[in-house]
N, C-alpha and C positions, 0 to 999 in steps of 0.2 A: 898211583895216586898217594898222596901223603895222608897219614891218619891225623886226627885231630890233635893228638899229642905232638906230632911232628910239626904240625901247623903253628901250634903255640910256640914251640922252641924256635921256629924259623922267624917268627914275628918278633920275638925278644932279640934274637941275634941280629936281625936287620934293623933293629931299633924302630920298628913300625909303631910299637906302643910299649911303654915301660912294664916291667914284669908285675909290679904291684898293681898297677892299673888293670892289666890283663887278668890277673887273679881275681880282682874285684868284678870285673865284667863277667867272669866265668862263674862265680858264685851266684851273682844276680841272675845270669842266664839260666842256671840249673834250677833256681827257686821258681822261676817263671816259665821254665820249658822252652826258652829262647836259644836259637843257635848262637855260638860265640860271635860269629861275624856280625849278625843282627845286633846283639847286645852291645858290641863295641861302637857301631855307628849310631845306635839309638841313644846311648848314653853320652854321645858327643865326644868320644875318645879318639875317633878318626873319622874323617870324611869319607862318604861313600865312594866318591870318584877315586880317591887316593887308595882306598882299600881295594877296589875293583882292579886298578892299574897294578897294584902289587901282587894280587893274587893271580892275574894273567901272566905276569912275569914269573912268579915263583912256580906255578903248576904248568907253564909253558902252553897255556890255553889261550886262543884268540879273544879278544875283548870285543863285546857286542854292544852297540848302541842303537837306540830306535830309528836313528836316521840311516843306519846301514841298509843297503839294498840286498839283504840276504834272502828274503822271501816274505811270506804272509804268516802272521801269528794264527795258529789253528789249534783247535782242541781234537785230538785224536779220538776215535770212537770209544776206545776202552780206558781213557784217562779222565779222571773227575777233576773238574775245575776247582773245587774246594780244596782238593789235595794240592794242586798246583799253587794255589795261593798260600797255603800253609806252608809248603816247602820252598816258596819263592823260586819257582821255576816256570819256564813255558817252553812250548814247542813251535818251531818254525819250519814250513815246508817250502822248499825252493822250486824252481821251474822244473828241475830235473826229477821232481818228486822225492828228493832226499830230505831226511828230517835232521834238524839241528836242535839240540837241547840247551837252552840258556839257564844258568843257575847262578845264585849269589854266594853259595857256599859250596865249592868242589870238593871239600874235605869229607863231606857225608857220603861215602861210597854206597851205603845201603839204599839211600834215596836215588842215586844214580841208576843203580842195579834195577830197583823197583820200577822206575819210570821207563827204562828200556824194556823191562819184561812186559809192562802194560802196553807200551807202543807195539811190541811184537817184532821189533828189529832193532839193529844198532843205530845209534845216532851220533852226530858230531858234536862234541862239547864246546861250550862258549861261556865266557864270564860276563855277567852284567850286574848292574847295581840293583838293590832291592827295589828302589823307587821305580826305575825304568821297567822292571819286570812286572811289578804290581800295576803300574799305569797301562801297560800293554795288555795284561789280563783284564783290566777294567773294560776295555773295548769289547771283550766277549761277554761282559756281565754287566751291561749298562743299567743305571737306575736301581741297583741292588740296595735294599734297605733305605731307600729314600736319598742316597748320597748322589753326588754328581758322578760324571763318568771317570774322574780321577780316582785312582786307588789310594789306600792309606800309605802314609809314609812315616818314617821314625820321627816322633815328637816326644821329646823327653825334657822334663823339667831339670835345670841344672842344680844338683845338690851334692852334698858330701856324704850323706849317709846312705848305707846300703838299703835301709828300709824304705827310704823315699824312692831309691832306683827300683826296688822291687814293685812298689805300688805303681810307678810310672809304667813299667813294661808289662804288668798285668793289665793296666788300662789299654795299653797298645794292643794286646792279644784278645781284647774283648771284642765282641760283635755288636755292642751296644750302638744303635744308630747315631746317637748324638756325639759319641766319641769318634766314630768313623766320619761323620759330617765335619767336625771340627778339625780333624787331622787332614781331610780332604781340602778344607778352605785354606789352611796354612800351606798345603802343598801347592795349591794354585797360585798363591801369592808369591811363594818362593820361585816358582817357574817363571812368573811374569816380571820378576824383580820389582815388585810393587813396593810403594811406600806406605800405603794405607789399605786397611780393609774395612769397609762399611757393611754392616749387617742391619737391614731395615725390614721389620715385620709389616706387611701390608694386610689389606682385608683378606685376601685368599692365598697368599704366599709370603715367603721370606726372601727378599732380594738380597744378593750378595754382590758387592761391587769392589773393584781393586783400583787403586790409583796407581797408574804407571806413566811415567814421564810427564806427570802434572795433569793427566787426563783421567777422569773416573770413568771406568768402563764396567758394564754389567755382566755378570757371570751367570752361571745356571742358578735358577731358583731353587729353594727348598720348599717342601710342603709346609703348609701353615702349622700343622701339629708339631713341627720340629722346632718351632720358634722358641718356646719355653725351655725345652731341654737342651738346646744349643747355648741359648744365653746363660742358662744355669751352669752349664759345663764350663764356659768362659769365666764366669764369676767366681766359681769354686777355684779354678786354676790361679786366677788373679787374687784370690783371698779376699774377695769382696762379700758383702752380706746379701746372701741369696734371697732373704725374706724381705729385704728393702727393695720395693719396686716403684716407689713414688718419688723418690729422690735421685738425682744424678750421682754417680759414683765413679771413682778413679782408682785405677790400680795398675799393677804391672806383672807381666809374665816373662821370666827368663827361660828360655827353651833352647833346644837344639834340634835343627831341622837338617836332616841328611848330613849330620856331622858337623854342621856349622852353628855356632852359638848367635842366638838372636835375642834381642830385648824387644817386647811388645808392651806399648803403653796403652792401657785399656781404659776407656770411657764409656759409661752407660747413661742413656737419657730416656726418661719415660715418654712414650708417645701414645696415641689413642688406641693402637692396635697391639701395644706391647712395648718391651724395651728395645731400644736401638743401640746397637754397639759400635764403636769406632775403635780400631786398633791402629796405632801407628808403629811401623816397624823400623826398629833402630839397631845400631851396633852391629850391622853385618860385617863379618871379617873380610869380605870381598870389597869393602869401600876403599877406594884408592886414597892414599895419604900423600901422594906427591902432587904439588900444585900443577906440574906440567901434564899430569894425566887426566886432568879435569876438562881439557879441551878449551882452555882459555887462549885468547891471542897472546903472542909473544909479549907484546907491549903491556898488557895487563899483568902477566906473570911478572915481569920485571918491576913493575910498579908495586905489586904486592911484596915482592922480596926486598925491595928498598924500604918499604914501610916496615916490615918485619924486623929489618936489620937495625933500625933506629932504637935507641935505649929508652925513649919514652914515648908514649901516645897509645892509641887504641885503634883497632881495625874493626868496624862494625859490618857483619854480614847479614843483610836484611832481604825480605822478599815474601811473596805469598806462598801459601801452601803448595808443596810440590815444585817449587822453583829451584831446589838443589841446595838449601842451607845445610841440611845434614851432611850431604857429600862434601861440602867445603869444610 
C-alpha cells in the first residue's frame, strides 16, 4: 500500500488535483483532523466518484457501489459503529461468510490493520465513496440524533480563504443534530436530483419535501424540536438575519455536495408554527448544455437552432415551477 506522501505525489503527477490546491486541502485537513481524501471532496476540489475511481485504479483495489451484490453490510461483534463512521469504513459479509472491508481512504494503513485486528481475520479490501459508505452505515444506525436514515455527506461552502474552509470542515465533523440534519436533507435532494427543497414546520413535526421531475414528494419528517435549529442553521449559512422571524427573507448558499458545486436560493416565510423554508437548487454541473441532450423532438431542436442562428430577436423559455426552465 502507498503511504500518504506517495498518494499525494501520485495525485499531483496524475493531475488529479493541482499541487497548490492539494497543499491547501492538506493544511485544512490537518487543522480539522480530516483525512486528505475527505478534505479534497468536501472542499469541492474533486468529485467523490472521480476520486474513488482514481484510487481504485491507483491502488489496484476493486471499486464498490451499494448496488453491487457483494453481500450484506454488517457490524462485526468486536467493531464499534462510531469507529467505522469516523474512519469512513464498513464491513460486508458474503454468502461464503467471507468479510470485505470497504474504505474511502486506502492510504491509512493503520486504520486497515486496526479494523482487521478487531475483525479477527483478514478481509478483502474495496474502495467506496464516503457518501456511499456513510449511507450504508446509516442503515445500521437509523434515527440517530433525530436525523433521517441517510448519513452525512460533504457539504462545504465555496470560499477562497483557509479560515472559511477550516470552519466549514469543523462543522462537518460536528455531531450537532442541526448540522447533521441539514447535511442529510441536502444529501437526499442530491440523490433524488431534486429542483427544490421545502421545509415546513407543522404542529407536531417538520415535514421535508423534495420536488423531483415537477412532483413534490414528502421525505422523512424531523422532530418538532428540530425546526428552529434547522432553520437557523440554513439562515446562518445563507447570511440571513436569524433574529428576524416575522418577515420573509431571501438569501443564497453556494455549496459543494460530493464534490459538485451547487447554488441554493433560500426563501424563508413566517407561518403559524414557525418559519417555512424553500430552497431552489441551481447551477448543477451535471446539467446538460446541449439542446439535443434535453430530449426534445428533432423538429423542435431544428426550430430552436434556426431561431438562435438569426442575428436579431429573442427566445423566451416559460413554464410553471418544475417544468424544466433551468435545464433549458
